[in-house]
N, C-alpha and C positions, 0 to 999 in steps of 0.2 A: 816272179811270175809275169808269163806271156797274157796280155786281154785283149780278145777282140769282142766287138759288138756284131749281134745279127739281129737285123732289124726284120721282125716279121709281122709288119701293116697289111699287107696286103693278102696275107694268108689267114693268121691266125684275128685279124682286125675283121676281116670278109663275112666272120659271125657275126659281127653286127648287121651290117646290111646288106647280107645273101650275096655276100663278093661285087654288086655291082658298081663299082669304082666309075668305070667307061673306059675305054682301051685308052683316049688322050691323057687322062688322067693317071693311068696305070704309070704309063711311058715316063711320065712326068715325076712321080713321084720314084720310080726308080730312078731318073736320071740326077733328081734334086739329090736322092741320099747316095750316091755314086759322088756325089761332088763332095758332099756332107764328112766325103772319107769312111762311112760306115764301112765294116770290115768285110761280112758277109749282108748278102739283099737278097733275102726269101722272095719270091717272085709270087707264088699263091701254090694252088694245089694241082698237080697232075693229076686226074681224074677221067674216067669214062663217064661223067655226069655232067659235062659241058652243057650249059645252057644258052650259053650265046657269045660271041666276040667281046662283046664291055666286059664279062665279068675278068678277076683273077681266078678262075677256074678253067684250065687247060689242057687240053687232050693228045700234045704231042708237044716233042721239044721244038719242034718248028715253030709252032704257034707262040712259041714263048720267046724264041729268036724275035718276032715281030717288033716285041715290042721293049728289046733293051736299046741302051744307048749306042747310036750308031756313030763309036768312035773309041778308039783304042781305053780298054777300061783296067782300073785297079782293082775294083772291088769281084769277091767271088760271086755270082749269082746263083741262087739253090732253087729248089721247087719242093715239096711235101709231097708224099704219099701214104695214106692213113690205112693201113691193114683194116678193111672191116667197113671203112665210114666210105671214103670216097677214092676208093681205089683203082690204080692205073697197073695190070700185070708188067712187070717189068719185062718180059718178052716185047711188048710193042713199044720202048724206048727206041729209038738209032741211036748208034754209037756216039762217043762223045767226041765231039771234031774241032774243040777249041773256039768257036763260035758263039755257042750260046750259052744254057748253064754248063757249071763246072761240078754241081754236087746232087744230091738227092738226100734227103729228111725219110725218113722211115720210121715211121709211129705204130706200135703195136702193143697190145695186150698178153699179161702174162700166159693166157693158152693160146699166142701167135707167136711164140716163140721161134718154134725151130723153123716157122713160115718165116717169118720176117730174118733169120738168118740165111735161108736158103735166098729169098729175093734178094737180100744185098748183096748174095755171091753171086748172081744174073749182073747186076747194077753194076759191081767195081769190075768185073768182067768186060764191061760194056766202056768202060774206062771212065768212070765218075766217080768220085768221092762220097762214100755215103756215112749218113752221119745218124747212130741208132737211137732213139729213143723210147724207152720204155715206159708206156703210161703209167701214173699213177706211181711214180719211186716208193713213196712210203708208205706202199703197200707189202713191201717186199721184207720179209724178215732176211735178217745180216746172212745167214745161209744160203738165202736164195737168190741174194745180190749177190755175194762171192761168186756161188756158179755162174749167174749171168756174165759176171766179170769175166771168170775163165773162159767162157764161151767167146767171148770178145777179142781176145786174147788169141786165139787160132782163126777168128774172123780179121781181124785186124782191120777196121773200118776209118776212118779220118779222125771220126769225134761220137762219144760215148756220153749219154744225157742221164742228169736228175731231173727227173720232170713231175714240178709240183703239181699235176692235174686238177689238184680239188685244192690249189692254194691253203693248203693247211699246215704247213711244215714251219715251226720255229727254228731259230739259229741253231741252235742245238742238234736240232734233226737235219740240218742242210749240213753244217759242218760235220757230223759223224759220217753221215753217207758220203762226202768229202775226202773223208780220211780213210775212209775203208777202201771207196774205190782207187783212188791215189798210191794208197801203200801194196796195190794187188793188180793194176792194170798197166799193162805193156806203157812205159814213158814215152813215147812215139806216138800214143792214142790220146790225141784233146777231149778233156772232158769239158760237156756246157752246161748250164743252169737255166730253165727255162719256169719260170715263175710267176704265179696267178697273184691276184692282189686282194684276197678275200678278207685276210687279217692285216691287211694293209703292210705287209712286210718284203713286197718284193723287190725294194730297194733296199731295205738293211737288210736283207739277206745277200741281196747280189755283194753291198761294200764287205760284208762277213768275208765271201767266198776269196773277193781283191784281196784280204789281207794276208790270207793264206800263202806262208812261204811253201815255193813246188816249183820245181823247175818245168812241171806242165803248164801248155795252155790252157787257158781258160779262156769260153765262150761264153757270152751272156744275151740272152734272150731277151729282145724289147721291141717296144711298138712305139708310134708316134702319139703324145699324149695318151698314152698305154690301153689305147683301142683293140678291143679284143671282147669276145663274149661274158657276161657275167659281171663281175667283179673288175675284170680289165687284166692288163700286165704291166710288166715294169718299162715306166716311160722312157722311151729313147734320149728326149731334153735331158731328162734327169742323169741318167748315169750316165751319156759322154759328157755333160758337166762339170760331174763328179770326176771322170776320169781326169779331163782337163784338169781340172785344179789340184787335183790331190796325185798325180801320178806322170802324166805328160800330157801337153797340150796336144793332140791330134785330130781334134772334131771340128767342124764350122755348126758348133751347136745352132745359130741363127739359121742357117739354111734348114736344118730338120724343124724351127720353128716357122719359117716358111709354107714348109710343106704343110704346117695343121695351121696356119692362116689363109691357106689357098684353098686346100681342099677338107681338113679333118672338121674345122670348125663350122663347115654348114652340116655333113654328116649329124656331127653332136647335137643338132638343133632339132634332128629328126629322131633320132635315135639314143638311148639310157646306155651308157657302161659305165663299172667304177663300185666303188664300193657303196655298200647298203647293208642294214644289220643283218636282212634273211640271208645276206651273203656269209655274212660272216658266222651266221649259225651253221649252216651248210658247213663250213670249211671246220667249225669244231669239233663237229660229228661226224667227220671226213666223209661229207656227203656231195653227190653231183650237185652244182648248183642250180640245175635244172628244174631240181626241186623247189627249191628256195625261188626262184621265178616262178614257177606253178603256183604258189600259194600265195606270193605278194600280190599276183595280178588277179587274184581272187576278189579282192579288196573286201574281204571280209572279217578278216582273220589279226588279231592282235599280235603282237610278237612274240609273247606268250604261247599263243593258240599256235604258230609257226611253230617255236622251237619243239613242243611235246609233237606234233605232228612227224618232223624231221626224227626225231629220236625214237619213235612207233616205224622207223621202215627197218625191216632185218638189214641186218649187217651184209649179206652178202649181195643185195641190190642195189647200196649204199654210191657202188663206185661208177657203175653204168645206169643211165637216166631209164626209168620205167613209166611213160607218162599214165598206162593202164595200172598202175599201182597205186601212183601217186592223186591218182582221180577217185580209186577206192578207198585211198586212207583220207582223204580228206569227205568222201560223203561219211564212211564212218563214225570220225569225229565229230561232224555235224549232227550225225543222226539221235535223235532221242526221242523213239516214240512216246507218244502218252495218248490218254482218252480225250481228247477236247470236245465230246457231245455236247459239253454243260456249254463251252464256248462259244461254240459253232450255232444253236439254239438263242441264247442270249444274241448274240449280231444277226440271227437270222427275224431275230421280231424286233430290233432295233430299225433296220432297214426297211421293214417291210411296207409295202405300199409307198416307198421314197424312191427317188431317182440318187446316186451316188457320184458323188465329186473325187477324185483321186487325184494329189497333187504331187510331183514327183518334183526334186528341186533342179530345174532345168530353171536357165535366164529369163526364159519367157514368163517365168513366176514374178515376176521384176518389168521386163515390158510388155507387158498385158494384164498391168492388179488390176488399173481400175474395170477392164474388161470383166476379170475373175469376178472381184469382188461385186460389178453388178450382176451378175449370173446367180451368184449367192445371195444376194438380196431379192432376185426375183423370184428364184427356184426352189431356194430353201432345200437344198439338198441336205444328204449325210455327207461332211465332209470329213476326209483320212489322207492324212501326209503319210507319204513313204521314207521312212527313215530320217525325220530330221520333225521339229518341230518348230512353231513360231507363231506367237499370239495374234500377229495383224493378219494371217489368214484365216481365222474363224473357224480353224478346226475343231473336229467334233472326236476324233479320233488320231491315234497315232499309231500306225503298222511297223515294228520295228523287227528285222531278220539279221542285223547288222553287228556281229562283235564291237568292231571297233567304233560304234557310233553309240552305244549302248549308256556308256557312262555320261558322256555328255546330256544325251536325250532325255534321262532320268533326272539329272541335276536340274534342267529345266523345267520338265515338269511338275519339279516340285513348287514353282511359284504359278504356275496355269492351272485354275481349276475348272472342272467339267470337262477336261480331257483323257479320253479312255485311251490306256496302254494296251498296245495287241503285238505279242511277242511271241514269235516262233520259240519251238521249245529248245531250240540250239541254244538258246541264253542261258546265262544265269537267273534266277528268281528278279531278284535286285531287288532295290527298296521302293518300287511303286505296285500300287494294286494294279495289277493285270489280268485281262486275259491272255490264257495262254493257249498257241494252237499246232497242232503237230505238224512240227518242222517237213518232216517224211514225205505226208498227206499230200503239202502242197509244190512237191521239186516238180518238174519234169524231167523227162528223159533223155535230155540233149546235155552232155556233160559240160560244156562250153558257157552254158547259160543256165543250169539247171537250176540255180537258187536266185537267178535275179529277182529282186524284191518285187518290183511290180507285177511281174508276171506272179510271183505266189500269190500276191495278196488278191490279182484276179482269179487266179484259182479257189482261193478260198470266198471271196464274193459267188463266183458260180455255185459253190457248194452251200452259198446262204440264201440261193435262190434271187440273186440279185439279176433285173432285170434291165435298165436305164441307167449304164456308167459314163459319166463324160470322166476326160483323162486333161488334166494342165501339167505342163511344166515335164513332159513327158518328150524332152527335144532331141537326145540321141548325142552323141558325141561327135564335137566338130573342128575340137583343137586337143594337139598334145600333153597339155597341159594348164592349167588357169583358165574362167572362163566358160567352161564348161555348166556351171550351176549358179544358181542364181547368188549364193552367198561366198566370199572366199575361203571361209572357215570352213568350208566341203568340197573346195577342189582338191583333187589327186590327180597325179600323173596317167595316162591313160596308153596301154599297150595300142600304140596307131597297126603296126603291125592285123591283131587280130578286130579293131575294132569295127571293120564294113563286115567281116563276116561275122559278127556276133549282133550287128544290127539285123542283117539279113533274117538269121537264124530268130529273134524276137519279133521281126513283121512274122513270119513263118507261124510261130505260137499265137501270138496277136490274132491271127486270120481263125485260126482252130477257135478260138476264145470267141470269136465272134460270131460263131455260129448259135451260141446258146444263150448271148448277150446282147443288148445293142451297146455298140461302142464307139464314143462321138468324143474326137478332139477339140478343145477348146482353144490351144494353141498350136502352132504350128508343130511338126515334128517328123522326123526322119522318117519314123515308122507309118506315116501316110501312105507314103512311097508305094507302087503297086510291087510286091513280090515277084519279081519275073521266074524265081525257082518253081512257083507253087505251079 
């Protein structure tokens, strides 16, 4: 078998950083990949959605030509057109001139096969090699796949792919499809494999395919450090080293690692990708990884919760991500309507004629500890913590809405007398005696921050007639991970792309709540800033 490596760092990896590599970086990565002897190098998307000149989204063949190495090139350079996503109609392509990219990768869904074949014909008519890439090959039944192969034989593209879009394919599933295609497809058409790493199988599946005895050329897609959306891809440095040691020494792996060191490592500090348990769950149920990302970013669910919600996704919606659907399923899962009038009455009596101090677990609880405790000593407020307990803060109650935190909080509260638990109804009853309040009543209409714990507690206090509420530890998020909380045990990763928008929306909600009660910050907070959108 002849094997070739196709590096897709600048295209598939672009999902991580919104394709904002920078023009100089794009040129340098392309140059280094070529010097590393990578066989086929993908420059990015060809699309009508170009944002600026510094991204790996291109609106023309000429624009790609500007970033290609300015010397005689050995590698084949290609770009992708994604039907229905970032498409550029092939009629807009200039004919192949031998100086820019040589091939076009065309990705399409089942319902787009006819359009894809038509577009491929136009592209091939302009002189380009075409790579046909059916999204979610695992979703094709054998007869459907054979019919598609028959159509490929009539089209005669440069390559046809097995695309493990959801990262859900085990070795037997990959090899079954390979044999099915290999036996029935014209031997002159190359066969490619694009694997995602949701089940940590991209590398092993590539090795399985590499050992199959066939005269057909195999193309393996990879990216530097596996850079790609969600769980990422087959790492270029791993597969090239494997080929060097087990088949033939062809690639300069040190040059690939240099790309990581010079460009990808800094991106990795700002953006997450790679295997996680939620991505594993999504792949196990043949679901789009963005469903797992959405639920993971909520930071309120256990892994069991995430799996149960993903299991509830109707089969016909699992492959294509539906934001509105997952928001709805999350809300339904959390919803547990109860009559909390008795609990509200008790809280109302308890805080009557008192000021209330809310403690969120920000770092200022440590840096301003003495000031906070001096305030408690002087003003004697009713102190309620939010999703944490700690005896040194003299709390009277703990408000809990987060399923991930409840077990640890209940264990801690067994050793703390005089602290009342206030649990939202989405949580199990648990082992501590608690006031239970209606989760649905205290969420707000903004899906991004609908069940923010601090806002939920403030809405509860609003209902209970609180007039004066002080806030401490409501710092906001300043770091990607580590250092946002007063205790390292509470630290968790933060989705940096959403942080600023979440904070703007929380400020907006606080502004509304401030119309019915007096809110004062005892410690510095990003939520004190003026909301320019109001």
